[in-house]
KETORRO-685725 format. One record per residue (C-alpha): residue number from 1; residue in three letters; x, y, z. Coordinates in Angstrom, 1 decimal. Example, Ala and Ser with C-alpha at 12.3 -4.5 7.8 and 13.67 -1.06 7.14 Angstrom:
<nodes>
pos->1&code->ala&east->12.3&north->-4.5&up->7.8
pos->2&code->ser&east->13.7&north->-1.1&up->7.1
</nodes>
This chain:
<nodes>
pos->1&code->met&east->-26.3&north->-23.7&up->24.3
pos->2&code->ala&east->-25.6&north->-22.4&up->20.9
pos->3&code->arg&east->-24.0&north->-19.0&up->20.5
pos->4&code->thr&east->-25.2&north->-16.6&up->17.8
pos->5&code->leu&east->-23.8&north->-13.6&up->16.2
pos->6&code->arg&east->-26.2&north->-11.1&up->14.7
pos->7&code->leu&east->-24.6&north->-9.2&up->11.8
pos->8&code->ala&east->-25.7&north->-6.4&up->9.6
pos->9&code->val&east->-24.6&north->-5.6&up->6.0
pos->10&code->ala&east->-24.8&north->-2.0&up->5.1
pos->11&code->gln&east->-24.2&north->0.3&up->2.1
pos->12&code->ser&east->-23.9&north->4.0&up->2.2
pos->13&code->thr&east->-23.4&north->6.7&up->-0.4
pos->14&code->val&east->-19.8&north->6.5&up->-1.4
pos->15&code->pro&east->-18.0&north->9.5&up->-2.9
pos->16&code->glu&east->-15.5&north->9.1&up->-5.7
pos->17&code->asp&east->-13.2&north->12.0&up->-5.0
pos->18&code->pro&east->-10.7&north->11.5&up->-2.2
pos->19&code->thr&east->-9.8&north->15.2&up->-2.4
pos->20&code->asp&east->-13.4&north->16.3&up->-1.5
pos->21&code->arg&east->-13.0&north->16.7&up->2.2
pos->22&code->thr&east->-16.7&north->17.6&up->2.8
pos->23&code->ala&east->-17.9&north->14.4&up->0.9
pos->24&code->val&east->-15.4&north->12.2&up->2.8
pos->25&code->arg&east->-16.6&north->13.6&up->6.1
pos->26&code->ala&east->-20.3&north->13.1&up->5.1
pos->27&code->ala&east->-19.5&north->9.5&up->4.2
pos->28&code->gly&east->-17.9&north->8.9&up->7.6
pos->29&code->glu&east->-21.0&north->10.4&up->9.3
pos->30&code->glu&east->-23.3&north->8.2&up->7.2
pos->31&code->ile&east->-21.3&north->5.1&up->8.1
pos->32&code->arg&east->-21.5&north->5.9&up->11.8
pos->33&code->ser&east->-25.3&north->6.5&up->11.5
pos->34&code->leu&east->-25.7&north->3.0&up->9.9
pos->35&code->met&east->-23.5&north->1.6&up->12.7
pos->36&code->arg&east->-25.9&north->3.1&up->15.3
pos->37&code->arg&east->-28.9&north->1.6&up->13.5
pos->38&code->ala&east->-27.2&north->-1.8&up->13.3
pos->39&code->ala&east->-26.3&north->-1.8&up->17.0
pos->40&code->gly&east->-29.8&north->-0.7&up->17.8
pos->41&code->ala&east->-31.2&north->-3.7&up->15.9
pos->42&code->gly&east->-28.9&north->-6.0&up->18.0
pos->43&code->ala&east->-26.1&north->-6.5&up->15.5
pos->44&code->arg&east->-22.6&north->-7.2&up->16.9
pos->45&code->leu&east->-20.9&north->-6.9&up->13.6
pos->46&code->val&east->-21.6&north->-4.7&up->10.6
pos->47&code->gln&east->-20.0&north->-5.3&up->7.2
pos->48&code->phe&east->-19.5&north->-2.5&up->4.7
pos->49&code->pro&east->-18.2&north->-2.9&up->1.2
pos->50&code->glu&east->-14.8&north->-2.2&up->-0.1
pos->51&code->gly&east->-13.9&north->1.5&up->-0.4
pos->52&code->glu&east->-16.8&north->2.6&up->1.9
pos->53&code->ile&east->-15.4&north->6.0&up->3.0
pos->54&code->val&east->-14.3&north->6.8&up->-0.6
pos->55&code->tyr&east->-14.0&north->4.7&up->-3.7
pos->56&code->pro&east->-11.9&north->6.9&up->-6.1
pos->57&code->gly&east->-12.7&north->6.7&up->-9.7
pos->58&code->lys&east->-9.5&north->6.5&up->-11.9
pos->59&code->his&east->-10.6&north->9.6&up->-13.8
pos->60&code->val&east->-10.7&north->11.6&up->-10.6
pos->61&code->met&east->-7.1&north->10.9&up->-9.6
pos->62&code->ala&east->-5.6&north->10.5&up->-13.1
pos->63&code->thr&east->-6.7&north->13.7&up->-14.9
pos->64&code->gly&east->-4.5&north->16.6&up->-15.6
pos->65&code->thr&east->-5.4&north->20.3&up->-15.2
pos->66&code->thr&east->-7.0&north->20.5&up->-18.7
pos->67&code->gly&east->-8.8&north->17.2&up->-18.5
pos->68&code->glu&east->-6.2&north->15.1&up->-20.2
pos->69&code->pro&east->-5.2&north->11.7&up->-18.8
pos->70&code->ala&east->-2.2&north->11.9&up->-16.5
pos->71&code->pro&east->-0.4&north->9.7&up->-14.0
pos->72&code->ala&east->-2.5&north->9.3&up->-10.8
pos->73&code->asp&east->-1.5&north->11.8&up->-8.1
pos->74&code->trp&east->-2.5&north->10.3&up->-4.7
pos->75&code->ser&east->-0.8&north->13.1&up->-2.8
pos->76&code->arg&east->-4.0&north->15.2&up->-3.5
pos->77&code->ser&east->-6.1&north->12.8&up->-1.3
pos->78&code->ala&east->-7.4&north->14.2&up->2.0
pos->79&code->trp&east->-5.4&north->11.7&up->4.0
pos->80&code->asp&east->-5.9&north->13.6&up->7.2
pos->81&code->val&east->-9.7&north->13.5&up->6.8
pos->82&code->leu&east->-9.7&north->9.9&up->5.8
pos->83&code->arg&east->-7.7&north->9.0&up->9.0
pos->84&code->glu&east->-10.0&north->11.1&up->11.2
pos->85&code->glu&east->-13.1&north->9.4&up->9.8
pos->86&code->ala&east->-11.6&north->6.0&up->10.2
pos->87&code->glu&east->-10.5&north->6.8&up->13.8
pos->88&code->ala&east->-14.0&north->8.2&up->14.6
pos->89&code->thr&east->-15.6&north->5.0&up->13.2
pos->90&code->ala&east->-13.3&north->2.8&up->15.3
pos->91&code->arg&east->-14.1&north->4.9&up->18.4
pos->92&code->leu&east->-17.8&north->4.5&up->17.8
pos->93&code->ala&east->-17.5&north->0.8&up->17.3
pos->94&code->gly&east->-15.8&north->0.5&up->20.7
pos->95&code->glu&east->-18.6&north->2.6&up->22.3
pos->96&code->leu&east->-21.3&north->0.5&up->20.7
pos->97&code->gly&east->-19.5&north->-2.8&up->21.4
pos->98&code->leu&east->-19.8&north->-3.5&up->17.6
pos->99&code->trp&east->-17.3&north->-4.8&up->15.2
pos->100&code->ala&east->-17.3&north->-2.7&up->12.0
pos->101&code->val&east->-15.6&north->-3.9&up->8.9
pos->102&code->phe&east->-15.0&north->-1.4&up->6.1
pos->103&code->gly&east->-12.4&north->-1.1&up->3.3
pos->104&code->ser&east->-10.7&north->2.2&up->2.6
pos->105&code->ile&east->-7.8&north->3.5&up->0.6
pos->106&code->his&east->-4.8&north->4.4&up->2.7
pos->107&code->pro&east->-1.2&north->5.6&up->2.2
pos->108&code->phe&east->1.4&north->3.0&up->2.9
pos->109&code->thr&east->3.6&north->3.9&up->5.8
pos->110&code->pro&east->7.4&north->3.5&up->5.6
pos->111&code->pro&east->8.8&north->0.4&up->7.2
pos->112&code->leu&east->9.8&north->0.8&up->10.8
</nodes>
């Protein structure tokens, strides 16, 4: 008997500003809503594109206070919110029995 895997490909609204905590939370909620729809349609895997929670535009992270180009300052990102949204997505995937694949920016952790 052949085994099959039903998969879904989804695209949500992706914010460009990783400092916008409200937009990042909304993106996470939208991802999870799409996951529920995919699972409801029988999917066992849902694929999202790169940078699904937030896809920062260079101008957002590399603009000085007066609008001039500046070195990118990633410390301004809402890393805590990004982590919370990724963890909430992982929890829901477990609850739904669904594999969810999504790309996201993340801070590198120091070597252990």
